[in-house]
VMD Tcl script that draws the C-alpha trace (Angstrom):
set ca {
  {3.42 -8.08 -21.61}
  {-0.24 -7.22 -21.69}
  {-2.03 -7.89 -25.35}
  {-2.51 -4.50 -26.03}
  {1.14 -3.53 -26.00}
  {1.39 -6.35 -27.97}
  {-0.88 -5.75 -30.98}
  {0.75 -2.11 -30.89}
  {4.41 -4.10 -31.37}
  {2.99 -6.16 -33.88}
  {1.55 -2.82 -35.99}
  {4.21 -1.07 -35.49}
  {6.61 -3.92 -36.63}
  {4.27 -4.53 -39.83}
  {4.31 -0.62 -40.56}
  {8.10 -0.74 -40.43}
  {9.02 -3.90 -42.15}
  {6.67 -2.93 -44.93}
  {6.84 0.96 -45.02}
  {10.90 1.15 -45.03}
  {10.85 -0.93 -48.71}
  {8.21 1.07 -49.77}
  {9.74 4.50 -48.97}
  {12.94 3.33 -50.60}
  {11.30 1.86 -53.80}
  {9.67 5.13 -54.41}
  {12.66 6.96 -53.61}
  {14.56 4.91 -56.12}
  {11.74 5.21 -58.88}
  {11.48 9.34 -58.08}
  {15.28 9.42 -58.73}
  {15.12 7.08 -62.19}
  {12.25 9.33 -63.43}
  {13.84 12.47 -62.43}
  {17.05 11.71 -64.16}
  {15.73 10.17 -67.05}
  {13.80 13.36 -67.42}
  {17.21 15.42 -67.08}
  {18.77 12.76 -70.03}
  {15.81 13.47 -72.26}
  {15.72 17.38 -72.16}
  {19.98 17.09 -72.61}
  {19.74 15.06 -75.48}
  {17.37 17.12 -77.14}
  {19.27 20.19 -76.47}
  {22.49 18.74 -77.27}
  {21.22 17.25 -80.33}
  {19.97 20.38 -81.52}
  {23.07 22.06 -80.71}
  {25.08 19.36 -82.83}
  {23.13 20.21 -85.59}
  {23.27 23.83 -85.43}
  {27.33 23.69 -84.82}
  {28.10 21.24 -87.87}
  {29.49 24.65 -90.00}
  {31.49 25.76 -87.23}
  {32.73 22.09 -86.42}
  {33.51 22.31 -90.35}
  {35.57 25.51 -90.01}
  {36.74 24.78 -86.67}
  {36.08 28.18 -85.95}
  {35.73 29.38 -82.00}
  {33.86 32.49 -82.85}
  {30.97 30.20 -84.55}
  {30.96 27.71 -81.81}
  {31.15 29.72 -79.01}
  {27.68 31.89 -79.15}
  {26.11 28.48 -80.04}
  {27.74 27.06 -77.11}
  {26.53 29.80 -74.55}
  {23.32 30.00 -75.68}
  {22.99 26.21 -74.88}
  {24.34 26.95 -71.88}
  {21.88 29.80 -71.10}
  {18.97 27.55 -72.24}
  {19.58 24.77 -70.90}
  {20.93 26.18 -67.40}
  {23.65 23.81 -68.14}
  {27.27 24.07 -65.92}
  {29.37 24.24 -69.04}
  {29.14 23.68 -72.86}
  {31.62 22.01 -75.02}
  {33.16 21.73 -78.41}
  {35.41 18.93 -78.76}
  {37.20 17.75 -81.97}
  {37.66 14.07 -82.46}
  {41.01 13.78 -80.68}
  {39.51 15.71 -77.86}
  {41.35 19.13 -78.53}
  {38.71 22.15 -76.92}
  {37.36 23.79 -80.31}
  {35.22 26.08 -78.08}
  {34.47 26.41 -74.64}
  {31.59 28.34 -72.45}
  {34.74 29.04 -70.42}
  {37.12 30.40 -72.87}
  {39.96 30.03 -70.56}
  {39.42 26.50 -71.56}
  {40.13 27.12 -75.20}
  {42.84 25.01 -76.53}
  {43.24 22.48 -74.08}
  {43.27 18.82 -74.55}
  {40.97 16.57 -72.78}
  {42.57 12.89 -72.92}
  {40.75 11.60 -70.06}
  {39.10 8.05 -70.42}
  {36.01 9.51 -70.18}
  {36.08 12.20 -72.62}
  {37.89 9.87 -75.02}
  {34.63 7.38 -74.67}
  {32.94 10.00 -75.70}
  {34.53 11.68 -78.81}
  {34.76 8.32 -79.91}
  {31.26 6.74 -79.37}
  {29.13 6.63 -82.37}
  {25.72 7.38 -80.46}
  {24.99 9.85 -77.35}
  {26.72 9.21 -74.11}
  {25.78 10.39 -70.48}
  {27.22 10.00 -67.36}
  {27.13 11.38 -64.08}
  {29.90 13.39 -62.38}
  {30.71 15.66 -59.54}
  {32.17 19.28 -60.25}
  {33.24 21.19 -57.17}
  {31.13 18.90 -55.37}
  {27.85 19.59 -56.82}
  {26.66 16.71 -58.87}
  {25.79 17.19 -62.55}
  {25.01 15.00 -65.74}
  {27.54 14.61 -68.49}
  {25.68 14.56 -71.86}
  {27.59 13.98 -75.31}
  {26.70 14.34 -79.03}
  {28.48 13.69 -81.92}
  {28.41 15.93 -85.01}
  {28.35 14.78 -88.25}
  {29.26 16.22 -91.38}
  {26.01 14.82 -93.46}
  {23.74 13.02 -91.52}
  {22.01 10.79 -93.78}
  {18.46 10.54 -91.11}
  {17.83 12.80 -88.39}
  {20.42 12.67 -85.82}
  {18.21 13.69 -83.05}
  {15.35 10.80 -83.67}
  {18.44 8.15 -84.08}
  {20.47 9.29 -80.54}
  {16.90 8.97 -78.58}
  {15.56 5.63 -79.91}
  {19.31 4.71 -78.73}
  {20.58 3.16 -82.22}
  {24.23 2.05 -82.27}
  {24.62 1.88 -85.86}
  {28.02 2.69 -88.11}
  {27.26 5.40 -91.12}
  {30.14 5.05 -93.28}
  {28.82 7.66 -95.33}
  {28.72 9.95 -92.46}
  {32.11 12.48 -91.64}
  {32.59 12.88 -87.71}
  {33.58 16.19 -87.20}
  {33.93 16.28 -83.79}
  {31.27 16.24 -80.09}
  {29.51 18.64 -78.26}
  {29.43 17.91 -74.60}
  {26.38 20.16 -72.36}
  {26.87 19.56 -68.22}
  {23.61 20.03 -66.73}
  {23.07 20.26 -63.26}
  {21.29 17.63 -60.65}
  {20.85 20.08 -57.40}
  {17.50 21.08 -58.65}
  {16.47 17.36 -59.44}
  {17.92 16.29 -56.56}
  {16.12 18.51 -53.93}
  {12.49 18.25 -56.15}
  {13.63 14.26 -55.51}
  {14.09 15.34 -51.81}
  {10.84 17.28 -51.39}
  {8.96 14.65 -53.03}
  {10.26 12.12 -50.54}
  {9.39 14.19 -47.46}
  {5.65 14.30 -48.88}
  {5.79 10.55 -49.76}
  {6.61 10.41 -45.77}
  {4.45 12.34 -44.57}
  {1.49 10.70 -46.46}
  {3.14 7.59 -44.95}
  {3.16 8.65 -41.67}
  {-0.49 10.18 -41.95}
  {-1.69 7.05 -42.96}
  {-0.06 5.24 -40.01}
  {-1.14 7.44 -37.52}
  {-4.85 6.59 -39.08}
  {-4.77 3.28 -38.85}
  {-2.59 3.32 -35.61}
  {-6.28 5.19 -34.24}
  {-8.60 3.00 -36.19}
  {-6.87 -0.30 -34.42}
  {-6.81 1.37 -30.91}
  {-10.53 2.08 -31.50}
  {-11.35 -1.51 -32.48}
  {-8.76 -2.63 -29.67}
  {-10.57 -0.59 -27.25}
  {-13.98 -2.27 -28.74}
  {-12.51 -5.47 -28.09}
  {-10.65 -5.73 -25.11}
  {-13.19 -3.58 -23.27}
  {-14.92 -6.84 -22.16}
  {-11.55 -8.56 -21.22}
  {-10.78 -5.87 -18.76}
  {-14.08 -6.23 -17.23}
  {-13.34 -9.83 -16.53}
  {-10.06 -8.90 -15.53}
  {-10.90 -6.77 -12.80}
  {-13.88 -8.94 -11.91}
  {-12.03 -11.34 -11.23}
  {-9.31 -9.62 -8.84}
  {-12.28 -8.48 -7.38}
  {-13.30 -11.68 -6.44}
  {-9.79 -13.11 -5.71}
  {-10.00 -10.46 -2.76}
  {-13.50 -11.96 -1.72}
  {-15.64 -9.57 -3.52}
  {-18.51 -11.79 -4.24}
  {-21.36 -11.52 -5.80}
  {-19.77 -8.34 -8.42}
  {-21.13 -8.38 -11.89}
  {-19.21 -7.45 -15.04}
  {-21.30 -5.63 -17.94}
  {-22.67 -7.93 -20.62}
  {-21.50 -5.83 -23.76}
  {-21.97 -8.18 -26.94}
  {-23.70 -11.28 -27.80}
  {-20.89 -13.09 -29.25}
  {-18.31 -15.12 -26.88}
  {-17.42 -12.48 -25.19}
  {-21.09 -11.84 -23.88}
  {-21.27 -15.70 -23.26}
  {-18.25 -15.58 -21.26}
  {-19.49 -12.23 -18.99}
  {-22.80 -14.09 -18.29}
  {-21.24 -16.94 -17.22}
  {-18.81 -14.83 -14.98}
  {-22.10 -13.35 -13.78}
  {-23.75 -16.54 -12.49}
  {-20.48 -17.82 -11.20}
  {-19.89 -14.77 -8.52}
  {-23.48 -15.27 -8.10}
  {-23.53 -18.50 -6.68}
  {-19.97 -17.37 -4.87}
  {-21.76 -14.79 -2.75}
  {-24.64 -17.42 -1.66}
  {-22.65 -20.15 -0.85}
  {-19.14 -19.03 0.73}
  {-18.37 -17.13 4.05}
  {-15.69 -15.06 3.36}
  {-12.93 -15.10 5.84}
  {-11.27 -12.27 4.61}
  {-14.36 -10.15 4.40}
  {-14.28 -10.14 8.29}
  {-10.69 -9.98 8.41}
  {-10.29 -7.35 5.87}
  {-12.86 -4.80 8.83}
  {-10.65 -5.55 11.43}
  {-7.57 -5.03 9.40}
  {-8.83 -1.58 8.09}
  {-9.86 -0.08 11.71}
  {-7.84 2.81 12.74}
  {-8.31 2.32 16.49}
  {-6.51 -0.39 18.14}
  {-8.53 -3.73 18.63}
  {-7.31 -6.65 20.86}
  {-9.26 -10.05 21.56}
  {-8.65 -11.79 24.83}
  {-9.81 -14.95 26.45}
  {-11.36 -15.28 30.14}
  {-7.82 -15.89 31.10}
  {-6.36 -12.71 29.98}
  {-4.49 -14.45 27.23}
  {-4.02 -12.20 24.35}
  {-6.11 -14.18 20.93}
  {-5.59 -11.78 18.44}
  {-5.17 -8.11 17.20}
  {-5.41 -6.00 14.41}
  {-2.98 -4.36 12.26}
  {-3.90 -0.48 14.20}
  {-2.69 -2.15 17.70}
  {0.65 -3.27 15.54}
  {1.06 -0.05 14.43}
  {0.77 2.20 17.73}
  {3.03 -0.34 19.85}
  {5.19 -1.75 17.73}
  {4.71 -5.26 18.16}
  {4.66 -8.11 15.42}
  {1.65 -10.35 15.67}
  {3.26 -13.14 16.72}
  {4.79 -11.36 19.61}
  {1.48 -10.23 20.96}
  {-1.10 -13.44 20.58}
  {-0.69 -15.88 23.19}
  {1.05 -13.64 25.54}
  {-0.76 -12.24 28.70}
  {-2.51 -9.07 28.43}
  {-1.38 -7.16 31.35}
  {2.28 -6.53 28.68}
  {0.09 -4.06 26.78}
  {-0.07 -1.93 30.16}
  {2.88 -2.30 32.44}
  {6.41 -3.69 32.53}
  {7.73 -6.96 34.03}
  {8.62 -4.52 37.04}
  {5.27 -3.61 37.51}
  {3.01 -6.65 36.62}
  {1.17 -6.57 39.86}
  {-0.19 -3.05 38.70}
  {-0.38 -5.01 35.39}
  {-2.27 -8.01 37.01}
  {-5.10 -5.31 38.35}
  {-5.87 -3.64 35.38}
  {-5.88 -6.97 33.64}
  {-8.51 -8.54 35.93}
  {-10.64 -4.89 36.33}
  {-11.00 -5.25 32.18}
  {-12.04 -9.35 32.51}
  {-14.51 -8.84 35.23}
  {-17.01 -7.30 32.67}
  {-17.72 -4.59 30.25}
  {-15.39 -0.98 30.83}
  {-16.25 2.05 29.02}
  {-13.70 5.25 28.32}
  {-11.15 4.00 30.94}
  {-8.21 6.50 30.78}
  {-4.81 4.21 30.58}
  {-1.64 3.75 29.20}
  {-0.34 1.27 26.77}
  {3.35 0.36 26.94}
  {5.16 0.33 23.49}
  {8.00 -2.00 22.79}
  {10.28 0.65 22.48}
  {9.47 1.21 26.25}
  {7.49 4.75 25.79}
  {3.53 5.06 26.77}
  {1.03 5.85 24.69}
  {-2.30 7.52 26.61}
  {-5.58 5.34 25.45}
  {-9.52 5.60 26.16}
  {-9.94 1.93 26.75}
  {-13.23 0.15 26.43}
  {-14.33 -3.39 26.88}
  {-16.99 -5.86 26.49}
  {-17.56 -10.01 27.52}
  {-17.98 -11.81 24.59}
  {-20.73 -14.78 24.95}
  {-21.50 -17.96 22.92}
  {-25.26 -18.91 22.41}
  {-25.37 -20.57 25.91}
  {-25.02 -17.39 27.28}
  {-21.78 -18.71 28.48}
  {-18.54 -15.79 28.39}
  {-15.68 -17.01 26.11}
  {-13.69 -13.64 25.62}
  {-13.37 -10.26 25.53}
  {-13.19 -7.65 23.09}
  {-11.28 -4.57 23.83}
  {-10.87 -1.22 21.70}
  {-8.72 1.53 22.39}
  {-8.57 5.19 21.31}
  {-5.35 7.40 21.16}
  {-5.89 10.16 22.92}
  {-1.91 11.84 22.78}
  {-2.97 14.42 20.00}
  {-5.77 15.54 22.00}
  {-4.03 15.64 25.40}
  {-0.75 17.50 23.26}
  {-3.92 20.08 22.09}
  {-5.38 20.40 25.43}
  {-1.70 21.42 26.81}
  {-1.81 23.91 24.43}
  {-5.16 25.26 25.12}
  {-3.98 25.49 28.85}
  {-0.68 27.16 27.86}
  {-2.60 29.58 25.45}
  {-5.06 30.26 28.17}
  {-1.90 30.99 30.64}
  {-0.47 33.28 28.28}
  {-4.00 35.11 27.82}
  {-4.05 35.71 31.36}
  {-0.52 36.99 31.33}
  {-1.21 39.27 28.15}
  {-4.23 41.09 30.57}
  {-1.96 41.17 33.63}
  {0.51 42.78 31.81}
  {-1.73 45.38 29.65}
  {-3.28 46.46 33.04}
  {0.29 46.50 34.62}
  {1.41 49.03 31.58}
  {-1.65 51.26 31.61}
  {-0.63 51.50 35.35}
  {3.02 52.57 35.02}
  {2.65 54.51 31.71}
  {1.28 57.50 33.79}
  {4.40 57.53 36.35}
  {6.60 56.81 33.13}
  {5.22 59.82 32.06}
  {5.86 62.15 35.26}
  {9.55 60.76 35.12}
  {10.40 61.86 31.34}
  {8.59 64.96 31.97}
  {10.55 65.63 34.91}
  {13.99 64.69 33.55}
  {13.36 66.66 30.11}
  {12.32 69.82 32.53}
  {15.50 69.30 33.92}
  {17.87 69.21 31.17}
  {16.50 72.11 29.53}
  {17.66 74.14 32.68}
  {20.66 72.95 33.42}
  {23.95 73.99 31.56}
  {25.77 71.91 29.26}
  {28.90 70.26 30.87}
  {27.12 69.54 34.24}
  {27.49 66.79 36.19}
  {23.86 66.15 36.14}
  {23.81 66.47 32.61}
  {25.02 62.67 31.86}
  {22.38 60.86 34.85}
  {19.49 63.14 33.52}
  {19.88 62.06 29.67}
  {20.20 58.67 31.06}
  {17.19 58.71 33.07}
  {15.22 60.27 29.52}
  {16.87 57.61 27.53}
  {15.96 54.84 29.60}
  {12.12 56.38 30.26}
  {11.71 56.64 26.67}
  {12.44 53.06 26.32}
  {10.40 51.95 28.84}
  {7.35 53.77 27.51}
  {7.92 52.61 24.16}
  {7.74 48.80 26.06}
  {4.93 49.48 27.39}
  {3.13 50.93 24.35}
  {3.98 47.76 22.21}
  {2.59 45.87 25.16}
  {-0.52 48.15 25.08}
  {-0.66 47.40 21.55}
  {-0.18 43.85 21.39}
  {-2.93 43.46 24.45}
  {-5.11 45.45 23.13}
  {-8.55 43.83 21.61}
  {-10.28 45.94 18.87}
  {-13.21 45.73 15.94}
  {-11.15 44.71 12.80}
  {-12.51 47.24 9.96}
  {-11.23 46.89 6.49}
  {-11.23 49.57 3.86}
  {-10.36 50.59 0.27}
  {-6.24 51.39 0.60}
  {-3.42 52.28 -0.94}
  {-0.78 49.86 0.17}
  {2.40 52.03 -1.12}
  {0.70 54.99 0.78}
  {0.48 52.62 3.91}
  {3.84 51.64 3.71}
  {5.16 55.10 3.22}
  {3.29 56.20 6.53}
  {4.61 53.26 7.89}
  {8.33 54.02 6.99}
  {8.30 57.45 8.55}
  {7.92 55.97 11.84}
  {11.10 54.50 11.73}
  {13.40 56.59 9.46}
  {14.86 58.18 12.54}
  {15.87 55.19 13.92}
  {16.66 53.53 11.01}
  {19.35 56.33 10.62}
  {20.88 55.75 14.03}
  {21.40 52.30 13.66}
  {23.39 53.02 10.33}
  {20.53 51.09 8.75}
  {19.59 52.03 5.06}
  {15.99 51.79 4.28}
  {15.05 51.18 0.58}
  {11.98 51.43 -0.96}
  {11.00 49.32 -4.39}
  {7.23 49.95 -4.68}
  {5.74 49.08 -7.75}
  {3.87 51.78 -9.43}
  {-0.20 51.35 -10.37}
  {-0.97 48.67 -8.03}
  {-4.66 48.47 -7.47}
  {-6.19 49.63 -4.35}
  {-6.94 46.57 -1.87}
  {-9.48 45.52 0.82}
  {-7.79 45.67 4.07}
  {-6.80 47.92 7.36}
  {-4.29 49.95 6.97}
  {-3.29 50.62 10.63}
  {-2.54 46.79 11.57}
  {-0.74 46.74 8.17}
  {1.60 49.71 9.35}
  {1.95 48.14 12.82}
  {3.03 45.02 11.01}
  {5.68 47.08 8.68}
  {6.81 48.94 12.15}
  {7.08 45.83 13.97}
  {9.30 43.98 11.01}
  {11.32 46.85 10.70}
  {12.05 47.56 14.36}
  {13.02 43.62 14.50}
  {15.55 44.05 11.12}
  {17.18 46.81 13.19}
  {17.95 44.69 16.20}
  {18.71 41.58 14.13}
  {21.40 43.78 11.90}
  {22.65 45.09 15.21}
  {25.29 47.87 15.61}
  {27.09 47.30 12.20}
  {23.80 48.57 10.68}
  {23.11 47.12 6.84}
  {19.63 47.21 4.43}
  {16.57 46.98 4.97}
  {14.36 46.76 1.74}
  {10.41 46.78 1.61}
  {9.13 45.68 -1.78}
  {5.48 45.65 -3.20}
  {4.87 43.69 -6.84}
  {1.73 42.50 -8.34}
  {1.56 38.56 -9.23}
  {-0.83 37.23 -11.68}
  {-1.97 33.67 -12.54}
  {-4.93 33.49 -14.59}
  {-7.78 34.00 -13.49}
  {-6.34 34.77 -9.83}
  {-4.04 37.95 -9.10}
  {-2.80 39.11 -5.97}
  {-0.45 42.10 -4.19}
  {3.00 40.67 -2.57}
  {4.46 43.01 0.09}
  {8.09 41.52 0.99}
  {10.41 42.69 4.07}
  {13.93 42.00 3.83}
  {16.98 42.53 5.84}
  {20.44 41.71 5.65}
  {20.44 40.49 9.65}
  {21.80 37.27 10.45}
  {18.04 35.61 10.74}
  {16.11 33.99 13.46}
  {17.90 30.67 14.88}
  {16.51 26.99 13.66}
  {15.80 26.84 17.34}
  {13.63 29.98 17.79}
  {11.96 29.43 13.97}
  {9.05 27.20 15.11}
  {7.87 29.21 18.00}
  {8.37 32.81 16.12}
  {4.40 32.69 16.35}
  {4.05 32.28 19.90}
  {3.06 35.12 22.61}
  {6.28 36.94 24.62}
  {9.18 34.81 22.26}
  {11.22 38.04 22.70}
  {10.70 38.40 26.29}
  {11.07 34.85 27.26}
  {14.19 35.11 25.39}
  {16.24 38.30 26.70}
}
mol new
graphics top color blue
foreach p $ca { graphics top sphere $p radius 0.5 }
foreach p [lrange $ca 0 end-1] q [lrange $ca 1 end] { graphics top cylinder $p $q radius 0.2 }
display resetview
């Protein structure tokens, strides 16, 4: 574990070990203080009640005692107030239904026999309360209240005991006050712990910063980065340690030849590098070579160089290439490397001869550049050029056959208008008209696809543009049993675009949807909505249908020209 987590763990452990006992000590002290306050107030009120109720006790009259009990109950908020005879009989009770009962439980008997005030804690229907009992004397010689508060336990033979008054003081509010005080104490401790933690983090950051710099510097030197310096932040022991580290780094940079430095350059080259002896044996390869060909380092080093170019069955051709490379420098020779798996990789190969101080050749350094992706892109470009030529040819052909199609369609429609219904020529002429119209639409699609026009954008209402486009496909939608649904958001802002192109896109998508849904029909939904993501906003156009969708094998090629024509 690192030093900073250790220090934080120690802090939290101490805070827990010291804070927990402190919290419980405070809670206990508050609990005792609040109960003592309730007890003190209860004794004072019960003593006052005892002095005032002596006449009622002497007369054993409930009408005299009951108002005094009810007054004491209202003034103290007690749960009950009761006047008991020395034998435990209820002379009067704030709950009049208790009148005449006899309480003979041990607690009540202890209270009516005690010569001094008695307090105890109890529960009444699940709510805590304090039971305060004070004896009532006939002729007290001293101040009863004072004597009770002082806790005197003397006997007074000259007095006659008339009974006992008891008050049940609820503790619910007291306990809630205790809980609120405890919450505040906990909050104060948490705030204090938070401030303490912040101070400790600041101090630890200042103290551990030099250690972090030294640790990072040590790691960099272990990787061969000699000559680095760490900042000297103070003049104490950490500062002396940083100075010593910088001096050591400087000495290492001046006296050490880093093999790792050169190895790092070779291993991080993105192009394959191969070092061969003059006899054509592979002496060293870098990581890029191993990644490209799929070999391990041990499988290539020490092997003849021709295994890079040809298999054993074609060793003669490989030997010729090997000889060509070793003879001297080669620049951008296009050849194929042979992978371990048997596949081939097209590369541009360059090599040069290494020489020693006596100008004697000692080996060959070769680099290769993988041109597989470049060849693929060149193939795509060639295909694109071919398709562009096909498109231009299609446009020319479409333009040339457009006029003949118009003549055929015109004559067919004219003939249909002249024949009577049921004529034997009606069905052939209608077929000619239908197919001519289909050919004319196909020709128009080809012309639209191949047309190159200047793209001009203008402020436009997207919903209005969509309405215009859908009006072009509504008739066909009815014939193929497709329901066109429009879910156009209101109050869309105007946008900058080309209405004709957007209409063409919607028409094309709708026609594709009609074809996808087939004879069973379906639902075509065109939806617009405003999307906002502060501070940016967009207008979204969605065209969805209930058709079968695009097959997985065709999906990657949906943007290729004439895709539909190539599959029909």
